C-alpha positions as MATLAB code, in Angstrom:
seq = 'MQSMQKTSPLRPRTSDPAQRAGSRRSGDFTLLKWAAGLCLLLIATLATAMLVMGPPPIARGEHISTSVVDRHGQLLRAFTTPEGRWRLPVGPQEVDQRYLAMLFAFEDRRFKGHVGADPIAFVRAACQFVRHRRLVSGGSTLTMQVARLLEGEHERTPQGKFRQVVRALQLEMALSKDEILRLYLRLAPFGGNLEGVRAASIAYFGKEPRRLSVGEAALLVALPQAPGLRRPDRFHEAARKARDRVLARAAETGVITADEAQRASREAVPRQRAEFPKLAAHLAEAEIVRRPNVAVHRLTVDRDIQAALENLARGHARALGEKLSTAILAVDHRTGEVIAHVGSSDYFDEKRLGAIDMTAAVRSPGSTLKPFIYGLGFEGGLAHPETLIEDKPVRFGGYTPRNFDDDFHGTVTIREALAQSLNIPSVKVLNALGPPRLIARFKRAGINPVLPGDGEPTLAVALGGLGMRLSDLAQLYVALARGGEAVPLVHTPDASAQALGDKRVRPRLLSPVAAWYVSDILKDAPPPANAKGGRIAYKTGTSYGYRDAWAVGYDGRHTVAVWVGRADGASTAGLTGRAAAAPILFDAFQRISPTRAPMAASPSGVLKASGATLPQPLKRFTDANEERSAGAFLDPPVLIAFPPDRSEVEVAGDDVPVVLKAEGGALPLTWLVDGAPIPDTKGARVIEWQPDGRGFVRLSVIDAKGRADRVTVRLR';
ca = [
     -21.791  -42.902  -32.786;
     -18.415  -41.443  -33.374;
     -18.462  -37.665  -33.204;
     -16.680  -35.644  -35.777;
     -14.319  -32.816  -34.725;
     -15.223  -29.519  -36.324;
     -12.514  -27.101  -37.312;
     -12.603  -23.604  -38.565;
     -11.508  -23.169  -42.129;
      -9.931  -19.807  -41.215;
      -8.022  -20.591  -38.029;
      -7.103  -24.189  -37.393;
      -7.596  -25.177  -33.849;
      -4.821  -26.886  -32.026;
      -4.939  -29.000  -28.950;
      -1.305  -28.292  -28.069;
      -1.163  -26.264  -24.782;
       2.255  -24.921  -25.559;
       1.069  -23.605  -28.871;
      -1.980  -21.976  -27.205;
       0.223  -20.278  -24.541;
       2.549  -19.003  -27.219;
      -0.392  -17.611  -29.117;
      -1.632  -15.744  -26.001;
       1.823  -14.349  -25.341;
       1.986  -13.192  -28.910;
      -1.404  -11.455  -28.552;
      -0.454   -9.828  -25.256;
       2.794   -8.628  -26.773;
       0.864   -7.127  -29.664;
      -1.452   -5.296  -27.240;
       1.539   -4.034  -25.293;
       3.089   -2.790  -28.493;
      -0.115   -0.990  -29.376;
      -0.400    0.487  -25.857;
       3.221    1.545  -25.858;
       2.779    3.050  -29.272;
      -0.295    4.960  -28.159;
       1.529    6.186  -25.055;
       4.465    7.306  -27.125;
       2.125    8.980  -29.574;
       0.280   10.697  -26.716;
       3.539   11.815  -25.110;
       4.818   13.060  -28.438;
       1.563   14.867  -29.078;
       1.603   16.474  -25.642;
       5.276   17.411  -25.953;
       4.678   18.921  -29.369;
       1.658   20.834  -28.048;
       3.719   22.148  -25.137;
       6.413   23.368  -27.508;
       3.891   24.972  -29.833;
       1.850   26.580  -27.060;
       4.857   27.794  -25.072;
       4.952   28.168  -21.290;
       1.699   28.895  -19.395;
       0.986   32.552  -18.517;
       1.627   32.082  -14.803;
       2.599   35.728  -14.384;
      -1.020   36.757  -14.994;
      -1.930   35.238  -11.666;
       0.449   37.653   -9.960;
      -1.554   40.694  -11.095;
      -3.516   41.543   -7.965;
      -5.312   44.499   -6.444;
      -3.108   46.944   -4.607;
      -4.042   46.497   -0.985;
      -3.116   47.874    2.423;
      -3.288   45.571    5.445;
      -2.879   46.091    9.157;
      -0.286   44.648   11.512;
      -2.194   41.327   11.600;
      -2.736   41.089    7.829;
      -6.374   42.252    7.947;
      -7.518   44.404    5.041;
      -7.622   48.157    5.627;
      -7.971   49.474    2.084;
      -7.952   47.919   -1.379;
      -8.087   49.164   -4.943;
      -9.294   47.351   -8.058;
      -6.890   46.117  -10.722;
      -6.480   48.218  -13.898;
      -9.228   46.027  -15.408;
     -11.580   47.039  -12.582;
     -11.504   43.691  -10.734;
     -11.208   42.911   -7.053;
      -8.424   40.330   -6.814;
      -6.791   40.052   -3.410;
      -3.783   37.945   -2.401;
      -4.628   34.842   -0.393;
      -3.010   31.492    0.354;
      -4.246   28.049    1.451;
      -3.312   28.764    5.064;
      -5.372   31.966    5.083;
      -8.754   30.355    4.385;
     -11.030   28.174    6.465;
      -9.848   24.590    6.142;
     -13.434   23.324    5.944;
     -13.817   25.373    2.789;
     -10.812   23.592    1.267;
     -12.179   20.190    2.292;
     -15.520   20.984    0.614;
     -13.741   22.329   -2.451;
     -11.765   19.117   -2.932;
     -14.829   16.955   -2.273;
     -16.939   18.819   -4.794;
     -14.427   19.803   -7.472;
     -11.364   17.543   -7.395;
     -11.125   14.668   -4.895;
      -7.782   13.481   -6.288;
      -6.212   16.938   -6.552;
      -3.178   16.029   -4.478;
      -2.545   12.807   -6.418;
      -3.046   13.497  -10.131;
      -0.625   15.180  -12.509;
      -2.991   17.864  -13.738;
      -5.596   15.776  -15.553;
      -7.611   13.035  -13.858;
      -8.324   10.047  -16.196;
     -10.756    8.545  -13.699;
     -12.800   11.736  -13.686;
     -12.822   11.817  -17.491;
     -14.055    8.210  -17.718;
     -16.735    8.869  -15.082;
     -17.933   11.980  -16.919;
     -18.085   10.084  -20.236;
     -20.094    7.197  -18.750;
     -22.526    9.604  -17.089;
     -22.958   11.448  -20.380;
     -23.768    8.190  -22.231;
     -26.181    7.057  -19.519;
     -28.045   10.351  -18.959;
     -27.592   11.939  -22.399;
     -26.424   15.102  -20.641;
     -23.366   16.352  -18.789;
     -23.747   15.281  -15.164;
     -20.217   16.019  -13.959;
     -17.193   17.453  -15.670;
     -13.743   15.982  -15.856;
     -11.926   19.233  -15.161;
      -9.506   19.285  -12.286;
      -8.661   22.339  -10.206;
      -5.391   22.537  -12.124;
      -7.270   22.598  -15.430;
      -9.529   25.329  -14.072;
      -6.464   27.351  -13.087;
      -5.094   26.863  -16.591;
      -8.343   28.165  -18.050;
      -8.391   31.142  -15.686;
      -4.817   32.065  -16.511;
      -5.556   32.087  -20.228;
      -8.894   33.808  -19.826;
     -10.634   31.428  -22.232;
     -13.308   28.815  -21.614;
     -13.713   26.657  -24.715;
     -16.116   23.741  -24.234;
     -14.876   21.991  -27.402;
     -12.579   18.927  -27.491;
      -9.798   21.207  -28.681;
     -10.386   23.506  -25.731;
     -10.293   20.606  -23.260;
      -7.086   19.307  -24.825;
      -5.516   22.734  -24.455;
      -6.521   22.818  -20.786;
      -4.983   19.383  -20.234;
      -1.713   20.494  -21.807;
      -1.627   23.654  -19.715;
      -2.508   21.685  -16.582;
       0.420   19.323  -17.163;
       2.702   22.303  -17.651;
       1.480   23.853  -14.419;
       2.029   20.638  -12.485;
       5.602   20.476  -13.792;
       6.316   24.129  -12.980;
       4.494   24.616   -9.659;
       3.796   22.804   -6.422;
       0.267   21.799   -5.453;
       0.098   24.636   -2.909;
       1.134   27.157   -5.546;
      -1.541   25.867   -7.940;
      -4.144   26.001   -5.180;
      -3.064   29.544   -4.348;
      -3.672   30.558   -7.953;
      -7.169   29.046   -7.844;
      -7.998   30.794   -4.587;
      -6.855   34.073   -6.127;
      -8.402   33.779   -9.626;
     -11.662   31.844   -9.253;
     -14.653   33.973  -10.402;
     -17.412   34.748   -7.919;
     -19.715   37.027   -9.882;
     -19.367   40.533  -11.214;
     -15.858   41.881  -10.739;
     -15.061   39.600   -7.792;
     -12.143   37.228   -8.282;
     -10.704   35.025   -5.596;
     -12.138   33.639   -2.407;
     -10.875   36.496   -0.253;
     -12.553   39.210   -2.316;
     -15.770   37.158   -2.360;
     -15.719   36.541    1.387;
     -15.272   40.251    2.131;
     -17.901   41.324   -0.415;
     -20.579   38.777    0.513;
     -19.933   38.213    4.225;
     -17.961   41.306    5.258;
     -15.098   39.297    6.720;
     -11.828   37.565    5.905;
     -12.096   33.910    4.787;
     -10.153   32.596    7.788;
     -13.284   31.659    9.720;
     -16.279   30.806    7.576;
     -19.454   29.127    8.687;
     -20.272   25.826    6.995;
     -22.955   27.501    4.887;
     -20.643   30.340    3.863;
     -17.916   27.911    2.858;
     -20.361   25.865    0.785;
     -21.619   28.969   -1.026;
     -18.078   29.973   -1.950;
     -17.454   26.472   -3.331;
     -20.596   26.655   -5.476;
     -20.299   30.112   -7.008;
     -17.292   29.642   -9.379;
     -19.128   26.915  -11.331;
     -21.550   29.483  -12.763;
     -20.668   32.869  -11.228;
     -22.807   34.914  -13.565;
     -25.935   32.863  -12.849;
     -25.439   32.212   -9.139;
     -24.206   35.490   -7.677;
     -26.400   35.865   -4.598;
     -26.966   39.606   -4.962;
     -28.834   38.984   -8.251;
     -29.846   35.322   -8.335;
     -30.491   34.605   -4.693;
     -32.499   31.393   -5.114;
     -30.046   29.896   -7.606;
     -27.212   30.608   -5.199;
     -29.064   28.943   -2.339;
     -29.783   25.782   -4.348;
     -26.175   25.547   -5.513;
     -24.968   25.922   -1.946;
     -27.281   23.163   -0.756;
     -25.940   20.794   -3.442;
     -22.436   21.397   -2.147;
     -23.626   20.712    1.400;
     -25.223   17.432    0.277;
     -22.018   16.321   -1.453;
     -19.931   17.304    1.569;
     -22.192   15.215    3.815;
     -22.035   12.219    1.421;
     -18.235   12.272    1.406;
     -17.969   12.689    5.178;
     -16.492   16.175    5.114;
     -19.327   17.341    7.366;
     -22.052   15.487    9.231;
     -25.657   15.352    8.111;
     -26.661   17.519   11.071;
     -24.083   20.154   10.097;
     -25.379   20.127    6.535;
     -28.962   20.560    7.740;
     -28.051   23.452   10.019;
     -25.974   25.095    7.301;
     -28.852   24.872    4.824;
     -30.864   27.116    7.150;
     -28.221   29.873    7.058;
     -29.280   33.019    5.244;
     -27.711   33.664    1.862;
     -26.586   37.298    1.432;
     -28.743   39.393   -0.871;
     -26.272   42.205   -1.509;
     -22.577   42.937   -1.576;
     -20.833   44.780    1.203;
     -18.439   47.635    0.521;
     -14.741   46.934    0.759;
     -13.165   48.564    3.829;
     -11.689   52.035    3.507;
      -9.915   52.294    6.846;
      -6.902   54.552    7.450;
      -7.594   56.104    4.056;
      -5.126   58.993    4.354;
      -2.245   56.858    5.594;
      -2.987   54.102    3.082;
      -2.921   56.492    0.141;
       0.268   58.148    1.379;
       1.958   54.750    1.652;
       0.906   53.801   -1.879;
       2.296   57.074   -3.216;
       5.544   56.455   -1.334;
       5.961   52.936   -2.749;
       3.857   52.734   -5.927;
       5.327   49.454   -7.161;
       4.418   47.421   -4.062;
       1.268   45.305   -4.323;
       0.628   44.656   -0.616;
       1.442   47.381    1.905;
       1.586   46.340    5.555;
       1.099   49.012    8.227;
       1.560   48.989   11.990;
      -2.079   50.059   12.343;
      -4.440   47.794   14.272;
      -7.638   47.402   12.230;
      -9.987   47.071   15.211;
      -8.575   50.135   16.973;
      -8.554   52.089   13.703;
     -12.217   51.309   13.060;
     -13.181   52.196   16.636;
     -11.399   55.558   16.539;
     -12.774   56.427   13.099;
     -16.291   55.866   14.432;
     -15.406   57.956   17.483;
     -14.108   60.843   15.365;
     -17.132   60.732   13.059;
     -19.634   60.750   15.906;
     -17.992   63.563   17.861;
     -17.528   65.763   14.783;
     -21.207   65.489   13.917;
     -22.165   66.350   17.475;
     -19.807   69.342   17.613;
     -21.160   71.075   14.541;
     -21.244   71.405   10.794;
     -17.886   71.686    8.968;
     -15.914   70.697   12.071;
     -13.519   67.807   11.702;
     -11.456   65.629   14.019;
      -8.084   63.928   13.704;
      -6.645   61.278   16.043;
      -3.258   59.584   16.280;
      -2.708   56.612   18.589;
       0.823   55.342   19.204;
       2.322   52.417   21.082;
       5.080   54.463   22.681;
       7.109   51.397   23.608;
       8.059   51.122   19.936;
       6.827   54.342   18.318;
       4.421   52.337   16.143;
       1.276   54.160   15.025;
      -1.659   51.858   15.800;
      -4.375   54.234   14.543;
      -4.224   57.126   12.100;
      -7.482   59.069   11.701;
      -6.786   61.947    9.340;
     -10.287   63.436    9.480;
     -13.736   62.697   10.816;
     -14.860   61.312    7.436;
     -12.616   60.957    4.396;
     -15.591   61.227    2.034;
     -17.318   64.212    3.712;
     -16.702   67.106    1.335;
     -18.372   69.671    3.604;
     -15.772   68.941    6.278;
     -12.948   68.741    3.706;
     -12.431   65.183    4.860;
      -9.858   64.316    2.187;
      -7.328   66.598    3.928;
      -5.111   64.705    6.370;
      -5.216   66.945    9.435;
      -2.548   64.931   11.245;
      -0.081   66.575    8.838;
      -1.607   70.075    8.756;
       0.509   72.841   10.319;
      -1.528   74.653   12.979;
      -0.940   76.599   16.179;
      -0.627   74.105   19.092;
      -1.955   76.482   21.749;
      -0.908   75.558   25.275;
       0.196   72.006   24.500;
       3.892   73.028   24.582;
       3.821   74.261   28.184;
       4.823   70.862   29.662;
       8.103   70.976   27.733;
       8.866   74.509   28.913;
       8.456   73.468   32.528;
      10.335   70.240   31.817;
      13.364   72.209   30.636;
      13.035   74.380   33.728;
      13.073   71.269   35.941;
      16.018   69.839   34.020;
      17.993   73.092   34.296;
      17.474   73.380   38.048;
      15.360   76.519   37.720;
      12.281   75.044   39.321;
      10.585   72.078   40.981;
       6.868   71.179   40.761;
       6.375   72.742   44.220;
       8.308   75.931   43.409;
       6.253   79.098   43.892;
       5.777   81.447   40.940;
       3.889   84.696   40.507;
       0.885   84.881   38.213;
       0.373   88.617   37.871;
       0.797   91.300   35.188;
       4.223   91.347   33.612;
       5.843   92.837   30.537;
       8.631   91.437   28.378;
       9.657   94.309   26.150;
       6.593   94.965   24.041;
       4.986   91.625   24.868;
       2.352   91.423   27.605;
       0.958   87.881   28.077;
      -2.447   87.344   29.624;
      -4.228   84.276   30.929;
      -7.009   82.588   28.997;
      -9.561   83.517   31.670;
      -8.354   87.145   31.632;
      -7.596   86.939   35.348;
      -4.560   86.751   37.644;
      -4.094   84.088   40.297;
      -1.322   85.538   42.418;
       1.240   83.185   43.900;
       0.873   79.585   42.736;
       3.091   76.530   42.528;
       4.504   75.344   39.219;
       2.291   72.284   39.620;
      -0.804   74.471   39.854;
       0.352   76.692   36.998;
       0.712   73.744   34.626;
      -2.402   71.925   35.824;
      -4.482   75.094   35.311;
      -2.604   75.986   32.100;
      -1.822   79.520   33.246;
      -0.123   81.548   30.541;
       1.945   84.063   32.469;
       3.997   81.558   34.531;
       4.883   79.521   31.429;
       6.079   82.664   29.602;
       8.180   83.572   32.643;
       9.917   80.203   32.646;
      10.477   80.345   28.876;
      11.946   83.824   29.242;
      14.447   82.467   31.762;
      15.329   79.560   29.457;
      15.306   81.444   26.178;
      12.973   80.412   23.308;
      15.861   79.175   21.094;
      16.699   76.550   23.705;
      13.187   75.101   23.526;
      13.241   75.016   19.707;
      16.699   73.420   19.718;
      15.444   70.682   22.029;
      12.488   70.028   19.718;
      14.833   69.699   16.763;
      17.041   67.308   18.708;
      13.969   65.095   19.133;
      13.305   65.162   15.373;
      10.637   67.901   15.355;
      11.029   70.968   13.146;
       8.351   73.529   14.077;
       7.331   76.213   11.611;
       8.297   79.642   12.937;
       6.515   82.798   11.741;
       8.104   85.914   10.367;
      11.882   85.929   10.199;
      12.135   82.482   11.771;
      13.374   83.649   15.167;
      11.466   82.087   18.092;
       9.864   84.500   20.522;
       8.143   84.194   23.887;
       4.834   83.747   22.036;
       5.995   80.163   21.437;
       4.816   79.385   24.982;
       1.228   80.089   23.951;
       1.307   78.427   20.546;
       3.077   81.106   18.514;
       4.493   78.642   15.980;
       3.239   75.920   13.656;
       3.130   72.219   14.479;
       1.440   69.108   13.185;
      -0.607   66.668   15.203;
       2.038   64.065   14.397;
       4.691   66.403   15.877;
       2.749   66.745   19.126;
       2.221   62.999   19.290;
       5.960   62.439   18.882;
       6.794   64.974   21.611;
       4.380   63.371   24.075;
       5.670   59.917   23.155;
       9.060   61.141   24.374;
       7.458   62.328   27.632;
       5.820   58.938   28.098;
       9.205   57.237   27.520;
      10.880   59.221   30.285;
      12.233   61.878   27.941;
      13.697   59.527   25.317;
      12.703   60.514   21.780;
      11.783   57.968   19.112;
      10.369   58.546   15.631;
       6.806   57.596   14.806;
       6.753   54.617   12.418;
       3.916   53.376   10.223;
       5.315   50.161    8.722;
       6.746   46.999   10.312;
       9.926   47.412    8.267;
      10.522   50.880    9.656;
       9.726   49.625   13.147;
      12.221   46.773   12.865;
      14.839   49.167   11.561;
      14.251   51.591   14.425;
      14.416   48.814   17.024;
      17.603   47.486   15.464;
      19.288   50.880   15.587;
      21.787   50.579   18.432;
      22.743   54.246   18.467;
      21.962   56.262   21.581;
      18.530   57.822   21.176;
      18.243   61.601   21.515;
      16.680   62.936   24.681;
      13.955   65.539   24.780;
      14.146   65.758   28.573;
      16.013   64.076   31.382;
      14.220   61.134   33.062;
      13.674   63.158   36.235;
      12.258   66.183   34.398;
       9.962   63.973   32.296;
       8.694   62.237   35.438;
       7.946   65.575   37.130;
       5.887   66.654   34.115;
       4.008   63.346   33.963;
       3.304   63.482   37.687;
       1.649   66.872   37.220;
      -0.280   66.013   34.053;
      -1.779   62.817   35.459;
      -3.561   64.906   38.094;
      -5.071   67.346   35.599;
      -8.849   67.550   36.106;
     -10.632   65.231   33.645;
     -13.565   66.267   31.441;
     -17.105   65.651   32.641;
     -18.082   62.002   33.198;
     -14.449   60.832   32.907;
     -12.292   59.289   35.593;
      -9.167   61.267   36.427;
      -5.690   60.115   37.371;
      -5.589   57.352   34.761;
      -3.755   59.243   32.030;
      -1.395   62.203   31.910;
      -2.768   64.753   29.476;
      -2.729   68.371   28.354;
      -5.176   70.429   26.310;
      -4.634   73.468   24.146;
      -6.621   76.079   22.231;
      -5.122   78.144   19.433;
      -5.636   81.878   19.047;
      -9.036   82.774   17.643;
     -10.617   79.429   18.613;
      -9.392   77.811   15.408;
      -7.892   74.624   16.850;
      -8.621   72.509   19.904;
      -6.046   69.976   21.082;
      -5.713   67.204   23.651;
      -2.699   64.913   24.010;
      -2.203   62.256   26.665;
      -0.589   58.961   27.569;
      -0.663   56.067   29.983;
       1.998   53.392   30.489;
       1.677   52.023   26.956;
      -0.219   54.315   24.576;
      -0.035   57.947   23.550;
      -3.051   59.578   21.884;
      -3.197   62.993   20.209;
      -6.481   64.676   19.199;
      -7.201   67.730   17.067;
     -10.615   69.355   16.534;
     -11.343   72.293   14.255;
     -12.131   73.291   10.713;
      -9.844   72.141    7.946;
     -10.082   75.572    6.283;
      -8.714   77.253    9.423;
     -11.834   79.298   10.163;
     -12.714   80.228   13.741;
     -15.383   78.427   15.728;
     -16.858   80.308   18.662;
     -16.299   78.566   21.981;
     -14.054   75.831   20.552;
     -11.589   74.848   23.298;
      -9.336   71.906   23.928;
     -10.947   71.055   27.236;
     -14.519   71.116   25.955;
     -14.056   69.720   22.432;
     -10.883   67.611   22.332;
     -10.435   66.222   25.863;
     -13.646   64.107   25.823;
     -12.503   62.521   22.555;
      -9.107   61.788   24.103;
     -10.603   59.957   27.077;
     -13.058   58.064   24.857;
     -10.183   57.054   22.580;
      -8.241   55.526   25.456;
     -11.300   53.590   26.535;
     -11.766   52.179   23.025;
      -8.128   51.212   22.728;
      -8.327   49.269   25.994;
     -10.739   49.309   28.945;
      -7.794   49.128   31.350;
      -4.951   51.622   31.680;
      -1.338   50.514   31.687;
       0.452   51.826   34.807;
       2.982   54.578   34.325;
       6.657   54.102   35.028;
       7.939   54.379   38.577;
       9.916   57.445   39.570;
      13.571   57.346   38.470;
      16.485   57.921   40.780;
      17.152   61.571   41.453;
      13.521   62.610   41.918;
      13.129   65.062   44.784;
       9.846   64.381   46.548;
       9.391   67.344   48.842;
       6.874   70.005   49.818;
       7.423   73.671   49.183;
       8.574   74.207   52.745;
      11.275   71.548   52.548;
      12.652   72.475   49.130;
      16.194   73.804   48.905;
      16.235   77.603   49.147;
      16.990   78.236   45.410;
      13.931   76.145   44.439;
      11.438   77.660   46.863;
      10.491   80.572   44.596;
      11.025   81.079   40.886;
      12.886   84.237   39.939;
      13.944   85.636   36.584;
      16.188   88.685   36.573;
      15.214   89.465   32.972;
      11.510   90.123   33.545;
      10.159   93.656   33.777;
       7.432   94.133   36.346;
       4.754   96.751   35.754;
       4.248   99.511   38.270;
       0.631  100.086   37.464;
      -0.096  100.590   33.793;
      -0.474   96.888   33.227;
      -2.850   96.481   36.140;
      -5.373   98.275   33.939;
      -4.660   97.057   30.384;
      -6.518   98.484   27.369;
      -9.634   96.777   26.059;
      -9.137   94.295   23.200;
     -11.603   92.159   21.214;
     -10.413   88.584   21.735;
     -13.100   86.961   19.588;
     -13.725   87.121   16.753;
     -10.237   88.026   15.479;
      -9.828   90.856   13.019;
     -10.347   89.916    9.339;
     -11.645   86.479   10.242;
     -14.627   84.548    8.938;
     -17.261   83.392   11.412;
     -19.671   80.606   10.549;
     -23.229   81.420   11.660;
     -24.906   78.134   12.532;
     -28.461   79.403   12.007;
     -30.753   82.406   12.082;
     -31.630   81.799   15.718;
     -28.124   80.874   16.939;
     -26.200   83.818   18.473;
     -22.513   84.608   17.946;
     -20.330   84.843   21.049;
     -18.258   88.044   21.348;
     -15.401   88.253   23.847;
     -13.234   91.159   25.030;
     -10.125   91.222   27.223;
      -8.937   94.002   29.532;
     -10.505   97.409   29.807;
     -12.492   99.005   32.584;
     -16.055   97.768   33.047;
     -18.745   98.360   31.947;
     -18.104   97.816   28.244;
     -20.203   99.104   25.354;
     -20.525   96.862   22.287;
     -21.401   98.195   18.812;
     -22.103   96.689   15.386;
     -21.470   99.024   12.450;
     -21.688  101.927   14.900;
     -24.995  100.894   16.473;
     -24.990   99.760   20.128;
     -25.917   96.164   20.911;
     -28.708   96.249   23.531;
     -28.821   94.206   26.736;
     -25.086   93.533   26.945;
     -24.939   94.501   30.645;
     -21.448   95.872   30.031;
     -19.932   92.372   30.129;
     -16.730   91.140   28.492;
     -18.485   88.097   27.001;
     -21.839   88.587   25.278;
     -24.098   86.810   22.809;
     -25.094   88.766   19.702;
     -27.788   87.777   17.212;
     -26.731   88.985   13.717;
     -29.356   90.179   11.243;
     -27.763   88.502    8.222;
     -24.548   87.524    6.500;
     -21.683   89.564    5.090;
     -19.046   91.949    6.445;
     -19.633   93.761    9.750;
     -17.538   96.051   11.937;
     -17.541   95.211   15.641;
     -16.436   97.766   18.262;
     -16.064   97.764   22.020;
     -15.536  100.805   24.286;
     -14.580  100.558   27.963;
     -15.546  102.886   30.818;
     -12.444  105.052   30.219;
     -13.233  105.589   26.555;
     -10.606  103.200   25.218;
     -11.792  101.219   22.197;
     -10.930   98.341   19.907;
     -12.434   97.430   16.512;
     -12.407   94.415   14.195;
     -13.932   93.672   10.807;
     -15.267   90.154   10.246;
     -17.242   88.292    7.630;
     -20.319   86.327    8.683;
     -21.006   83.199    6.606;
];
């Protein structure tokens, strides 16, 4: 039977292949026109939106916490933004690369290829939504998240997503991928007032994000998705589960192995935030005041050494007594760079007045200036380390110096006089030189000491009769360590580079030969108990009235200066440089490095000879200006050396005695308090007295010849 061909009444069917091909081409062309039209419409819409919205607020991402970092870029001190947020600068090269790999795998696998918005991610998110009737994964890219963070808005509406897409496209046109990633690493929220991966790493793990464990990296990837609900210090279990989901995704995509993911899932999740570091607090604050408009301040300080010396200062101050503080400066004397600046034993200890930077406080340096007096004597040809000098009573006008131990040692060498820190020989040498010459040499080296009274230096300078800062002493001893060549102390790499680039001839504090003589003597000074001698050259000092204890020393690379005392300037019975400051000095060197850098070899011109083989003018020190006593000064009057008149003495407790000390006078001595004799003193120059209470008292001492001295002090 003949079949009948059926045709559609609406569209006649043709059997002509050419006609069918033409029809397909016509349809394809129509689709292309529609697609092109939609693309043009989309481009026009996006362009119009960009014009209406204006440029993205990129500058907001530059608002960061003011921070101070060490010579290696490690954080020393940071301050929150004006909005109270921790937002620290960080770049892609400053974070663990495994963290970045996990971040891309979990948040934006095509980050380096898309133009801000990822159509594939949008389609995947839409299909998952239709299939599961809930949002399984979002379509936001890292660029879109940056756009949202810059604007500070998170609209989950279609209009909000469109705005993010527009901003993301603008960002991609204005910035490189690394710059966009840097903004994410800086702005991503991590719970509370933490923004950026660096702030989060320091707060949650107590370390920089350069080296994260796999578990730590995964946690930092997970937190920004819901920072308020996953912050581990409040929602510990939610944080752990979110971290484990990141680990599972990282294992699926091959970023880490399954074994690594399993091990990382057993890592503990932090339950609380750590405090941000507050190292080198005094120096950091001073630098911020000096350059208030700088966001990141870089210092020459070494964070590890700074932390070690701050712990050292805190521990020793607590062991020494209440209200005592400690300051330490450590310098690399090859460059003059300060590698540690400890302004007090504890910046936040109000009882010790810890907020005061004692490296800049003007105090009496005690005997720490004696090496420079002898150095000038060596340089001027007045003496040699083996030159003999008399340590016996002497008068210079109305000034009669006495030794710290209230004794006389007869004929000694200059080497012995400096090593034992005898007062009389150093005053003799300064008298021959003239005090103005010493002060002029200090000023040549960049040090301006504070002179009392009318500003004219006197012989009392030899025993600390002027004002200096710990930083001044450090700079003077840096010059000694450099063979007499003076350099300024620098705290910033810029200042260091400028100083190194300065081709002018550096001023000299001492000649190389004189500086070597001094160092050769100081390196043989007896060390404190339990310390090994001969490894550093050092000198101690104690100011009048036991107010300040000093120790300054150096090896072949580092110079360290230590101060111990009370920030309010009050006396502390028995506080001496040797007992209080020298142990800190030796401990500081050990914490800087367990090995000592060798000192420089002797320069040309050094005369290595014994006293017997010295040239005749150098065999014995003589000074035509000194006035020798015929007898009156062999029996000096009695004086109360401690406590000083009109001073305040801290009484440690009701059962802790106060030490009283007298100088001179004929034994036995009689001690009185408010006119009443103190029993059981045995007529000694140094006694222990147990006060009955606090307040003002009048102390008196009478020697065997009836000569007396009196002071009024306040007991606190």
